[in-house]
N, C-alpha and C positions, 0 to 999 in steps of 0.2 A: 411531526417527524420529518416530513418532506422539506419544510422550510429550514429546519435545523441542518439537515444534510446539505442543502443547497448553500447555505451560508458558510458552512464549514469548508465545502469544496471551493467556494470563491476565495476565501482567505488562503487556503492551501495552494491554489493555482497561482495567486499573486506572489506569494512568498517564493515558490519554486522558480517562477519565471525570472524573478529578480536575481537569482543566483547564477544564471547562465550568462556567459560573456557575450558582448556585442557581436553581431554578424553571424551568429549561429542560429539555425532554424528554431532551436529551443528558446531563443530570446523572444520569439514572436508567438509560436504555438504553445499552449499550455502543456504541462507534463502529462505523460501517459498515466491513465488510471490502472493500477495493478490489481485491485480487488473490486468487488461489486460496491463496497462501501465508498471507495475512492471516486466512483462515477458520480456520486451525489444523487443517484436515482434510487427509488425504492426497489428492494430485491425482487418483489413480485413483478414489477414493471420490466426489469431486465430479463427475468425468466420468461415472461410472455414474449418478448422480442426474439429470444433464442428459439423458443418452441415454434413460433409462427414462421421464422426463417427456415427451420428444419422441415416444417410442414410443406412449405412452398418448394423446397429444393430436394426433398426425398433424402436419399443417402448422401450425406455431405462430408467432405473432408474438413478437418479443423481449419485449415488455412482459408478455405472459401467462406466458412461461417464467420470467421473473424473479419475477413475483408468486407463482407456484405454488411455487417453490423458496425464496422469501424471500432471494434472493441479489441482490447489486448487478449493475447492467448490466456493470460492468467485469469481475466474476468470470465471468459467463455468457459474455460475449464472448471472454474468454481461452480458455475451454473450447471454444467453437464454432470459433474459429480453428484450434485443434488438431484438432478433428474434421473440419473442411473439408480441412485439410492431409493428414489420413489417409484422405480420401475416404469418411468415414462420415456426413457431413452436407453439405448444400448450401443455398444461398439459393434459396427458392422464389418469392419476390416481394419487391420493394423499392419504397418510396414516395419522397417528396420529402426526408424527413429521414433522418438516419443511424440513428435508432432505430425508424423505421417499416419494419421488415424482418421477413419471415417465413422460418422455416427448416424443413427437413424432413430426415429420415434417408434415406440412400441404402440400397441393398441390403446393403452392408457394415455400415452402421450398424444396420439391423434385425437382422442376425446378432449383432452385439455386444450389442444390447439383450436378445436371448434369453439370452445367456450371463450378463449382469448379473442378469436376473430370476431365474435359477436360484440365484444367490447370495443375493438378497434381493428381495422384491417391493415394498419401500418406495420410493415416489417422491414423498413429500411434502416439507414444509419441511426444508431442510438443518439437521441438528442442530448444536449447539455442543459443543465438546470438554468433557469432564468437568472438567478443570482450570479452565476458564473459568467454568463453572457454579459450581464450589466457591468461587471467588474472589468472584463476585457475591453468592452467598448470605451469605458472611461479611461483605461490605460492607453488606448490607441488614439484618443481624441487629440485633434490638432489644437484644442483649446486648453489643454492641460498646461500648468505652469512649467516653464522651462522648455517647452516644445520649440524646435527649430522653426524660424520664420523664413519666409521667402526673401531672397536678397535681390538687389537690382540686377546683378549679373545673371542670376537664374531667370529672372523675368525677361531680360534682354535676349537670352538664348532661345526662349520659347516664342517671343513676340517680335524679335528683331527684324524679321522679313515681312512683317505685316503693314509697314508704312505708318505705324502709330507714332504720333509726335511725342517728344519727350514729356511734355506736360501731362498728356493723357496717360502715358505709361506710368508716371509717378502716381497719378490718381488711382489707377488700377492696382499698383503695388501697395499703396496705403490701404485700399479696401481689402485686399487679400491678407495683408499683415494683421488687420484688425479682426479677421475671422467673423465679421458681421455680414448679414445678408447684403447682397449687391443687386441693384436694378440697372440693367442695360436698356436704354431707350433709343430707338431710332427707326427709320423707315424699313419696310421689308426689303431684303437684299443688301442691307448695310453690313452684314457679317456678324451680327450680335451672337447668333447661336454658335457659329464657328469659333468665335473668340471665346465664348464661355466654355466650350468643350476643350479648348487648348489649356485651360487652367488645370485640367487633370494631369497634364504632363509635368506639372511643377512638383508634385509629391508622388514619387514612384516607389517609396519604401514599402515592403510587404506588410500586410495585416492579416490577422486571423479571422476567418468567417466560419461559423458553425454550420454544419449541414442542416441541423434542425435544433429547435429550442423547445423545452417542455415548459408550458405556461399553464399553471393551474390544471394539470392533467390533460391539456390539449397540446398536440404536437404542431408546431409552426415551422414550416420549411423556409429557410433563409438563403441557403446557398444556391446560386444560379450561375452555371458555368459561363453563360453569355455575358453576365454583368460582373462576374468575379473571376477574371482571367488570372492565370498563373503569373508570378513575377517575371519580368523581362530577363533579369540576370540574377537569379538566386545565388546567394553565397552561403556556404556551410550547409547545403541542403542534402548532402550525400547520405546521411544516416538519420532516418526518421523513427528509429525504433524506440526512442525515448520520449516521443511526443504523442499527444492525444490525437488519434486519427479521426476523431469526430469533428475536427476542425480542418478547414482547407486553407492553404497558404495562398494569398491572392494579392493582386495590386489593389490599391485603394479604388473602390468602384466609382464609375461614372454612370449615373442614371439620369435619363432625360425624359421628361413628360411634356405633353403639349396640349393642343386643343381637345384631344380625345379623352382627357381626364374627366371622370365623373365622380360624384359623391361616393358611390358605393366602392369605387376603386381605392378609396382611402382606408377601407376596412379589411379585415381578414376575409379570405375567400376559401370556402370549404371545397375540397376535392373528394367526392364520395368514393371514387375508385381506389384511391390510395389511403384514404382515411386521415389526411392531414389538412391543415389550414395553410394557405399560401400568404406570405406577408405582403402588404401593399408596397408599391414601388418606392415610396419615400423612405421606408424602413430598410429596403434592400440597399439603399445608398449610405447606410451608416458607416462612419469613419471615412467617407469619400465625398464626392461632389454630386449635388442634386441640382440639375438645371431644369427650371420651369419655363418652357418656351411658350410663345404666343399668350402671355398672361392677359387675361381679360376675355379670352375666346373659349375658355373651358365651359363645360356644361353645368357649372356651379359658379356663384358669384366670386369674383376674384378676392373681394374683401373677406368672405367666409373662409376661403382657402388659406389666405395669408395669415389671418388672425389665428387659425388653428396651428399652422406650421411655426409661426413666430413664437406663439405661446409655448409650443412643445419644445422648441429650441432653448428657450429661456429656462424651462423646467428640466430639460434633459431627457424627457420621455413624452411619448404620445399615447393617448388612450384610444385604442383601436377596438372595434366591436366585432363580436362573433355574430354572424347573421341570425337574427332572432334570439340572441342570447346576451350575455353580459359583456362588459368592456374589460380589456386588460391593458396595463401600463407597460409598454415596451420601450427600451432605450431609443432615443432619437438624437443623433449627433452627426450633422452634415455641414459642409460648406454650401450655402444656398445662394445660387445665382439665378436671378429672374430676368426675363427678356420680354419686351413688348414693343409693338409698333404703334400702340395707342397712347394717347395722352394719359400719363399716370393718374392725374386728378379725375379723369373720367371713369376710372375703374377701381380706385382705391380711396378710402376715406383718409382724413388727416391723421388719425391715430396710427393707421397702417404706415403711412408715409414716414412718420416720426420713428417708427421701429425699424425701418430699413436703413441700414448703415450708410450706404453710398448710392447715389443716383448718378449714372454716367451716361452722357449722350454720345451715341455712336452715329456719325453722319457720313457724308461722302468723303472719299479719300482725296488728298491733294494730288495734283496731276502727276507729279514725279512718283508718288507711291503707287498710283494706279498703273503707270507704265511699268514699274518694277514688278508689280504683282502679275501683270499679264505676261511679261517676259519669263518670269520664274515658272508660271504654270505652263507656258508653252514649252519650256525646256523639259518639264516633267512629262509632257505628252509627246515630246520629240517632234514638235511642230516648228518649222523655221519661220521666223518673223521678218517681214519686210518693214523696215522702219518708216517708209513713206505710207504704208498701209496703216501703221499705228498712228501716224499724224492724221490720216484721213478719218480714222475711228474717233479721235478726240475732237478734231476741229470741224469736220463736216457732219458727223453723226451726233455725237454727244452735245456739242455746243448748239448746233442748229436746232435740234429737237429739245434742247434744255433738259436732257436726261442727266441726272446727277451721276457722278463717278462712284457708283456703289460697288462694294467688294464682290458682290455675287456675279457681276456681269462678265468679267474675264473668263471665268471657268465655264459659264453658260455659253458664251460665244465660241470659245475654243472647242467645247464639246460638240457644238453644231457643225463647226468647220470639219472636225474629224468624222462626224456622221456622213456629211455630204461627200467627203472625199472617199470614204470607205465604200459607199454605195456606187460611186462612179469608178472605183478601182484605181484611184490615183493616190499619190502621197499627199497628205494634208500639208497645206502651207498657208500662213496668214498673209494674204495679199489683198489688194483692194477689192477684187471680185469676190473672194471667199468671205471677207468681212461683210460686204454688202449683202451677200446671200444669207449669212448667218443672222445679221441684223434684221433683214426683212422677215425671216422665219420667226424671229422673236417678237418684233414690234409691228410688222406689217409693211408692205411695199410702199404705202403712202408716206412712211417716215424716212424714205430714202431720197437723196437729191438726184437730179438728172445727171447722167443718163440711166442710173440704176433704178430710179423710180418709174421709168417708162417701160412699156411692154417691150421685151427684147427677144 
């Protein structure tokens, strides 16, 4: 019965969303469930959520109950009427309007709440069925036929100030247009991670993310406000009464993982206090950008990680395990960008390399681009730049020490100049002395030419 309801709800949600004009919130979020049947959830499950929420809240107004469970007034009223008929709930107070009503559990209802809590402690937003979530992820996928592609003008607007040469920008554009996994290779400090994160700015249209999903009777939490921020400039968002509040309207997510990634972080994690499972980070990136930084430095082999993710992308789903239990197939749809400072052949086998769409080398910046980057970052920090000091930085420091013009250095040096100036109580300024002081603190006094390298 559960699968049938879920499948029915998925079709219903897709048909209704297609009827809504472009630019309206209802074009993104699924339509509101008016009845318990419309939720796609078993009636007993919805009843248990209402009873547990009332048990936790005591005497509760109808508006608070619907807000806590993200269910419509119609759904909650349907459940409450059945609870009142079963003498498990009662009206505690009523005002002038039909929605200004407070409800509370009876002794029978409190007993039922205890039984429901033994099964699951979860009493948060009602989940959506897995079939509905799967359908919405597919509809929002950047891989779907007819989906708008990144244009050269859009890429130029995002990367135009980074000093990236036209040929490199075209390569990045082709990689993004293909929606295939991309590998950025370059030394530490070359700006790989910063570049990868900027790709998220290219797709700003809102997407729907459920607060939780019901997966074979397990509740999996997916919405994370830190990873799923609200849209920057929502249009047609004034009236949400017609949409399903179990879904949040968000920007396409940007999720970054690095050397801290372990094998168990790829699976579901149980939270005993709330009674839910937390989805792994790569699934929180669905319909967005997943950046895997420091590839080859994780606590599991890079080949194992990549074979799993690449295979899951090809299948459109990843099999994630419940600790000590079965595995579940959840949708997996991301733009995957990998970054490494290691030689790819040293951490990935040939089959992995073939499945990665584009390999892009990110190296030192040209001198003109390095100067432009430093000037722009200095303006952002309101640090005046002495052009002779900039020449000193490039000619006497970088060239003499043979340190490449990496994208990370301007921000690092300017930050140190600001730190020293703030400590001394003076206005920061990029001059020869401040550059030498910042350089020495970063690389050591031995890397400075005389007289800065001498004791002063």
